[in-house]
C-alpha positions in Angstrom: 0.0 0.0 0.0 1.3 3.5 -0.8 1.8 6.1 1.8 -1.2 7.9 0.5 -3.3 4.8 1.0 -2.0 4.4 4.6 -3.0 8.0 5.3 -6.5 7.4 3.9 -6.9 4.2 6.0 -5.7 6.0 9.1 -8.2 8.8 8.5 -11.1 6.4 8.0 -10.2 4.5 11.2 -10.0 7.8 13.2 -13.4 8.8 11.9 -14.9 5.4 12.7 -13.4 5.3 16.2 -10.5 2.9 15.5 -10.6 -0.9 14.8 -13.6 -2.8 16.2 -13.1 -4.2 19.7 -13.0 -7.9 20.1 -16.4 -9.3 21.2 -16.3 -10.6 24.8 -16.9 -14.4 24.9 -19.8 -15.3 27.3 -19.5 -18.7 28.8 -22.6 -20.7 29.5 -22.6 -22.5 32.8 -24.9 -24.4 35.1 -24.0 -25.0 38.8 -22.7 -28.5 38.3 -20.4 -27.4 35.5 -19.1 -24.5 37.6 -18.3 -26.9 40.4 -16.4 -29.3 38.2 -14.4 -26.4 36.7 -13.4 -25.2 40.1 -12.4 -28.7 41.3 -10.1 -29.1 38.3 -8.8 -25.6 38.1 -8.7 -24.0 41.5 -5.1 -23.7 42.8 -6.2 -24.4 46.4 -7.5 -27.9 45.4 -4.3 -28.6 43.5 -2.1 -27.4 46.4 -4.0 -29.6 48.8 -3.5 -32.6 46.6 0.2 -31.9 46.4 0.4 -31.7 50.2 -1.4 -35.1 50.4 1.2 -36.6 48.0 4.0 -35.2 50.1 2.5 -36.8 53.2 2.3 -40.2 51.5 6.0 -39.8 50.6 6.7 -39.2 54.4 5.2 -42.7 55.1 7.6 -44.2 52.6 10.5 -42.3 54.3 9.7 -43.8 57.7 9.1 -47.3 56.3 12.5 -47.2 54.7 14.0 -48.2 58.1 12.6 -51.7 57.7 14.8 -52.4 54.7 18.5 -53.1 54.5 20.9 -50.3 53.8 23.6 -51.2 51.3 26.5 -48.9 50.6 29.3 -49.4 48.0 32.8 -48.3 48.9 36.0 -47.5 46.9 39.0 -46.6 49.0 42.5 -45.7 48.0 45.2 -44.7 50.6 48.8 -43.5 50.1 50.5 -42.9 53.4 54.0 -42.3 54.8 56.0 -45.2 56.1 55.0 -46.3 59.6 52.2 -43.6 59.7 49.7 -43.9 62.5 46.7 -41.7 63.5 48.0 -40.1 66.6 45.3 -37.6 67.7 41.5 -37.7 68.0 41.1 -41.2 69.2 42.0 -43.5 72.2 44.1 -45.8 70.1 46.6 -45.1 67.3 45.8 -47.4 64.3 48.3 -47.9 61.6 47.6 -46.6 58.1 48.4 -48.9 55.2 48.9 -48.2 51.5 45.9 -49.8 49.7 43.3 -49.7 47.0 40.1 -51.6 47.7 36.5 -52.0 46.6 33.6 -53.4 48.7 30.2 -52.9 50.1 28.6 -52.5 53.5 25.1 -53.8 54.5 23.3 -52.9 57.6 19.8 -54.1 58.7 17.8 -52.9 61.6 16.7 -55.9 63.6 14.6 -54.1 66.2 14.2 -50.8 67.9 11.4 -52.2 70.1 8.5 -50.5 68.3 9.8 -47.0 67.5 9.9 -47.4 63.8 6.5 -49.0 63.8 5.2 -46.0 65.7 6.8 -43.5 63.3 5.3 -45.3 60.3 1.9 -45.4 62.0 2.1 -41.7 62.9 3.1 -40.7 59.3 0.3 -42.9 57.9 -2.3 -41.2 60.1 -0.9 -37.8 59.0 -1.2 -38.8 55.3 -4.8 -39.8 55.9 -5.4 -36.4 57.5 -3.9 -34.6 54.5 -6.2 -36.6 52.2 -9.2 -35.4 54.3 -7.8 -31.9 53.9 -8.1 -32.4 50.2 -11.8 -33.2 50.7 -12.2 -30.2 53.0 -10.5 -27.9 50.5 -12.8 -29.1 47.8 -15.8 -28.4 50.1 -14.5 -24.9 50.8 -14.0 -24.2 47.1 -17.4 -25.6 46.2 -19.1 -23.5 48.9 -17.4 -20.4 47.5 -18.6 -21.4 44.0 -22.2 -21.9 45.1 -22.2 -18.6 46.9 -20.7 -16.8 44.0 -23.0 -18.5 41.5 -26.2 -17.6 43.3 -24.6 -14.2 44.0 -24.4 -13.5 40.3 -28.0 -14.7 39.7 -29.1 -12.5 42.6 -27.2 -9.5 41.2 -28.8 -10.1 37.7 -32.3 -10.2 39.3 -31.6 -7.0 41.2 -30.4 -5.4 38.0 -33.5 -6.4 36.2 -35.6 -4.8 39.0 -33.5 -1.7 38.8 -33.9 -1.4 35.0 -37.6 -1.9 35.2 -37.9 0.6 38.1 -36.1 3.2 36.0 -38.4 2.7 33.1 -41.5 2.9 35.2 -40.4 6.0 37.1 -39.2 7.6 33.9 -42.7 7.2 32.6 -44.2 8.7 35.7 -41.8 11.6 35.6 -42.6 12.3 31.9 -46.3 12.0 32.5 -46.1 14.3 35.5 -44.1 16.9 33.6 -46.7 16.8 30.8 -49.5 17.3 33.3 -47.6 20.2 34.9 -47.2 21.9 31.5 -51.0 21.6 31.0 -51.5 23.1 34.5 -53.1 19.9 35.8 -50.4 19.0 38.3 -48.1 21.3 40.3 -44.3 21.7 40.1 -44.1 19.8 43.5 -45.4 16.7 41.8 -42.7 17.0 39.1 -40.1 17.4 41.8 -41.2 14.3 43.6 -41.3 12.3 40.4 -37.8 13.4 39.5 -36.5 12.5 42.9 -38.0 9.0 42.6 -36.4 8.8 39.1 -33.0 9.8 40.5 -33.2 7.2 43.2 -34.0 4.6 40.7 -31.0 5.6 38.6 -28.8 5.4 41.7 -30.2 1.9 42.3 -29.4 0.9 38.7 -25.8 2.2 39.0 -25.3 0.2 42.2 -26.9 -2.9 40.6 -24.6 -2.7 37.6 -21.5 -2.4 39.9 -22.7 -5.3 42.0 -23.1 -7.5 39.0 -19.6 -6.7 37.8 -18.2 -7.5 41.2 -20.2 -10.7 41.4 -18.8 -11.9 38.0 -15.3 -11.2 39.4 -16.0 -13.2 42.5 -17.3 -16.1 40.4 -14.3 -16.1 38.1 -12.0 -16.2 41.2 -14.1 -19.0 42.7 -13.6 -21.0 39.5 -9.8 -20.5 39.7 -9.5 -18.0 36.8 -7.0 -15.2 37.1 -9.0 -12.9 34.8 -12.5 -11.5 35.0 -15.0 -13.4 32.8 -18.7 -13.0 31.9 -21.0 -16.0 32.2 -24.5 -16.9 31.1 -25.8 -18.8 34.1 -28.6 -21.3 34.1 -31.3 -21.1 36.8 -31.2 -23.9 39.3 -34.5 -25.6 40.5 -35.8 -24.2 43.7 -35.2 -26.8 46.5 -38.0 -28.0 48.7 -38.2 -27.6 52.5 -35.0 -27.9 54.5 -34.4 -31.1 56.6 -36.5 -31.1 59.7 -34.5 -33.5 61.9 -31.8 -31.4 63.4 -30.4 -34.2 65.5 -29.7 -36.3 62.4 -28.0 -33.4 60.7 -25.8 -32.8 63.8 -24.8 -36.5 63.9 -24.0 -36.5 60.2 -21.8 -33.4 60.7 -19.9 -35.0 63.6 -19.2 -38.1 61.5 -18.7 -36.6 58.0 -17.1 -33.1 58.3 -13.8 -33.6 56.6 -12.0 -30.9 58.6 -13.1 -32.6 61.8 -12.0 -36.0 60.5 -8.6 -34.6 59.5 -8.0 -33.0 62.9 -8.9 -36.3 64.6 -6.4 -38.1 62.4 -3.7 -35.5 63.2 -4.5 -35.9 66.9 -4.1 -39.7 66.7 -0.8 -39.1 64.7 0.5 -36.8 67.4 -0.2 -39.3 70.2 1.5 -42.1 68.1 4.5 -39.8 67.6 4.6 -39.2 71.3 4.9 -43.0 71.8 7.7 -43.1 69.2 9.6 -40.4 71.2 9.2 -42.4 74.4 10.7 -45.4 72.6 13.9 -43.5 72.0 15.0 -44.8 75.3 14.9 -48.4 74.1 18.0 -50.1 72.6 18.5 -50.5 68.9 19.7 -53.8 67.5 21.2 -53.9 64.0 23.1 -56.5 61.9 26.2 -55.3 60.0 28.1 -56.9 57.2 31.0 -55.9 55.0 32.9 -57.6 52.1 35.3 -56.6 49.4 38.6 -57.0 47.6 41.9 -55.3 47.9 43.8 -55.9 44.7 46.5 -53.4 45.7 47.5 -53.6 49.4 50.5 -53.3 51.6 52.3 -56.3 53.0 50.2 -58.0 55.7 46.7 -57.2 54.1 44.8 -60.0 52.4 43.5 -59.7 48.8 39.9 -59.8 50.1 38.0 -59.2 53.3 34.6 -60.1 54.8 33.0 -59.6 58.2 29.6 -59.7 59.9 28.4 -58.7 63.3 25.6 -57.4 65.5 25.5 -54.0 67.1 23.4 -53.1 70.1 23.0 -49.4 70.8 21.9 -48.6 74.3 21.1 -45.0 75.2 22.5 -44.0 78.6 22.7 -40.3 78.9 22.3 -37.4 76.4 21.7 -34.3 78.5 17.9 -35.0 78.9 17.3 -34.7 75.2 15.0 -37.7 74.9 13.0 -36.7 77.9 12.5 -33.2 76.4 11.5 -34.6 73.1 8.9 -36.9 74.7 7.5 -34.0 76.8 7.2 -31.8 73.7 5.4 -34.5 71.8 3.0 -35.2 74.7 2.2 -31.5 75.1 1.5 -31.2 71.4 -0.7 -34.2 71.5 -2.7 -32.8 74.4 -3.0 -29.5 72.5 -4.4 -31.4 69.5 -7.0 -32.9 71.9 -8.3 -29.5 72.7 -8.2 -28.4 69.1 -10.5 -31.3 68.2 -12.8 -30.4 71.1 -12.9 -26.7 70.0 -13.6 -27.6 66.3 -16.4 -30.0 67.3 -18.0 -27.1 69.3 -17.7 -24.9 66.2 -19.3 -27.6 64.0 -22.3 -27.8 66.4 -22.8 -24.1 66.4 -22.3 -23.9 62.6 -24.8 -26.6 61.9 -27.4 -25.1 64.2 -26.9 -21.6 62.7 -27.1 -22.9 59.1 -30.2 -25.0 59.9 -32.0 -22.0 61.4 -31.0 -19.8 58.4 -32.2 -22.3 56.0 -35.6 -22.6 57.7 -35.8 -18.8 57.9 -34.9 -18.5 54.3 -37.6 -20.9 53.3 -40.2 -19.0 55.3 -39.1 -15.7 53.6 -40.0 -17.1 50.2 -43.7 -17.1 50.8 -43.7 -13.9 52.8 -41.7 -12.1 50.1 -44.1 -13.3 47.4 -47.1 -12.1 49.5 -45.4 -8.8 50.0 -44.8 -8.4 46.3 -48.4 -9.1 45.5 -49.6 -6.6 48.1 -47.2 -3.9 47.0 -48.2 -4.4 43.4 -51.9 -4.0 44.3 -51.1 -1.0 46.5 -49.3 0.7 43.6 -52.2 0.1 41.2 -54.5 1.6 43.7 -52.2 4.6 44.4 -51.8 5.3 40.6 -55.6 5.2 40.2 -56.2 7.6 43.1 -53.4 9.9 41.9 -54.9 10.1 38.4 -58.4 10.9 39.9 -56.8 13.6 42.0 -57.8 11.8 45.2 -54.2 11.6 46.6 -50.9 13.4 46.4 -47.7 12.5 44.7 -46.4 11.5 48.1 -48.7 8.5 48.3 -47.8 7.4 44.8 -44.1 7.8 45.6 -44.3 5.7 48.7 -46.2 3.0 46.8 -43.5 2.9 44.1 -40.8 2.7 46.8 -42.7 -0.2 48.5 -43.0 -2.1 45.3 -39.3 -1.7 44.4 -38.3 -2.9 47.8 -40.8 -5.9 47.6 -39.3 -6.8 44.1 -35.8 -6.7 45.5 -36.8 -8.8 48.5 -38.6 -11.3 46.3 -35.6 -11.5 43.9 -33.2 -12.0 46.8 -35.2 -14.5 48.8 -34.9 -17.2 46.2 -31.1 -17.1 45.8 -30.5 -16.4 49.5 -32.4 -19.6 50.3 -30.4 -21.6 47.8 -27.2 -20.2 49.3 -28.4 -21.1 52.8 -29.0 -24.7 51.7 -25.5 -24.8 50.2 -24.1 -23.6 53.6 -26.1 -26.2 55.4 -24.8 -28.9 53.2 -21.2 -27.7 53.8 -21.7 -27.6 57.6 -23.0 -31.2 57.7 -20.1 -32.4 55.4 -22.4 -33.2 52.4 -20.7 -30.7 50.0 -17.7 -32.3 48.4 
């Protein structure tokens, strides 16, 4: 393209406002798909799974003590004639010129239960980390459900705000026309414009809340950028469970965070037992063999030896006692943490159950309020047109209807959120 052609193209783009913006892709989602995306994509779930794998590796580390330890050796020594190690030891062994290859094998025969306790403690901790994966999934899913219904609620509120602006714009235009025809006063126009301004403020806030809700949902799904979604409505659930005692029992048994803490508590007590077993002897079998193709006079061309070593702790500055006391104290602290979390679970289940029942009751009341407010507005509009009431009565009726519409729009999604919280509290959300 010639320079003149480029200038013409630039001029056309400047007149048209530049190149067209890329259309934003809107993803269609239902609640199940959103939950599956979060489970696969959220970094917290992946991090919890990695920690669980690390805990499994610790079990293998502790279990390694059951297996023989084999070490290969290659040694070459060049020394002065008649050299002996003269310092750093009780004896003074002679150093020979040599070059040898061999291997050493050691096998733990028994440490009177300490390794068994360490393996058991690590295994319990690994199970706890696996329950933490389930708990992290539940946390993520609860956040997804809250964000999902939060977006639907924000969209419903936005629809109410847009409809409110339309209705109040119509009333304001109608009142202004009546005022020009000397049928209504300027005070009526002022009230109508105030109501319209309030509706526009509600619309601005609703638009902002919807954008924030989209951002929260994207973050709940594990996305690093803000995305726009087309969400499917979920069927409205029935009445909440009536048997609180059964819900509480289910929570005590199934809450993954409570299960994880119990397993960690058992792991801590088992580890305390292992620390106590430090005082017991350790019995090991040792063996060594090899060849010495190059050696000083007096050394054979090969060597082999086997033996048993018993290590009996006698005194180490109270180290083992301190380690045992520390482990026992941590285990007792974990007992209290389990007790505290169980109390929190009981309170959480009761609160969630009460909120769910209250939310269900709000559905019928909110619908009744909406119907009454709609009838009251129709009556207020008729009375205002006939000149039987002032603009204040009509304004109050409009305000009551808007609030009733907001309450009705919110009640449905608040109840669905309350049920999601209840399922989380009883350990059914995973």
